[in-house]
C-alpha positions in Angstrom: 6.5 31.3 1.0 3.2 31.9 0.9 0.9 31.2 4.1 -2.5 31.9 2.3 -2.7 28.2 0.7 -5.6 26.8 -0.8 -7.2 23.3 0.8 -5.6 21.2 -2.2 -2.3 22.7 -2.0 -2.1 22.2 1.8 -3.2 18.6 1.4 -0.4 18.1 -1.3 2.2 19.8 0.8 1.0 17.9 3.9 0.8 21.1 5.9 -1.6 22.7 8.5 -4.5 20.4 9.0 -2.9 17.7 6.9 0.3 17.7 8.9 1.6 13.9 9.2 3.5 12.7 12.4 5.8 10.0 13.1 9.0 9.3 15.2 12.6 8.4 15.2 13.9 5.3 17.0 17.5 4.4 17.9 18.8 1.1 19.0 21.9 0.0 20.7 22.6 -3.9 21.4 24.1 -6.0 23.8 27.5 -6.3 23.4 28.3 -9.5 21.9 25.0 -10.2 20.1 25.7 -11.8 16.9 24.4 -10.7 13.5 21.7 -13.5 13.5 20.6 -12.3 16.8 20.1 -8.6 15.5 18.3 -9.8 12.2 15.7 -12.2 14.5 15.2 -9.2 16.6 14.6 -6.9 13.6 12.0 -9.3 12.2 10.2 -9.5 15.7 10.5 -5.9 16.0 8.9 -5.4 12.3 6.4 -7.7 12.8 5.2 -7.4 16.5 5.7 -3.5 17.2 5.4 -2.3 13.8 3.1 -4.0 11.4 0.8 -5.3 14.1 0.3 -1.5 14.9 -0.6 -0.6 11.5 2.8 1.6 11.2 5.5 1.5 8.9 9.4 1.6 9.2 12.4 3.2 7.2 15.8 2.6 8.5 18.0 -0.1 9.6 19.4 -2.3 12.4 20.2 0.8 14.7 18.4 3.9 13.5 14.9 4.1 11.7 11.5 6.1 11.5 8.5 4.9 12.0 5.5 6.8 10.4 1.8 5.6 9.5 1.8 2.8 7.2 -1.0 4.5 5.1 -1.3 8.2 4.8 -2.2 9.9 8.1 -0.3 10.5 11.5 1.0 7.9 14.2 -1.1 8.7 17.3 0.4 8.9 20.8 -1.0 5.7 21.7 0.9 3.6 18.9 4.2 5.4 20.0 3.7 4.4 23.4 3.1 0.8 22.1 6.3 0.5 20.2 8.3 1.8 23.1 6.5 -0.7 25.6 7.4 -3.4 23.1 11.1 -2.2 23.3 11.2 -1.9 27.1 11.0 -5.9 27.1 13.9 -6.9 24.9 16.7 -8.3 26.4 18.8 -7.8 23.1 19.0 -4.3 23.7 21.4 -2.3 25.8 19.2 0.8 25.2 17.1 2.3 22.8 15.2 6.0 22.4 11.9 6.9 21.0 11.9 10.3 19.9 8.6 12.5 20.7 6.0 12.7 17.8 7.3 14.7 15.0 6.4 16.2 11.5 7.3 13.6 9.1 7.7 16.0 6.1 9.0 19.2 8.0 10.7 17.8 11.2 11.5 21.5 12.0 8.4 22.4 12.3 6.1 22.3 15.4 3.2 19.9 15.6 0.0 21.4 15.2 -2.1 21.0 18.3 -5.8 19.9 17.0 -8.5 21.5 18.9 
């Protein structure tokens, strides 16, 4: 693919200076946790960790992707806030929050902004 793209095309493709970042979340629940407790956890997660930080979540009860609720990138601070919220939850046996990654092209490296 051509590397000399117009600004308009770069924006439309979400590449270069228009790259958007997000992160993956993997959740494992404590043994014996019933479906009502999982549903209650997910509601709190979406309200307190996702929506409260201006983020959006796409996924299910055990895996999902977090991105900005509007166009743009998740900051490292927002990622850390979600991770901190998850650390305090007794419903989880373990969880994993990935490093920031390109939302549209996960195989691409993150552009370092000067």
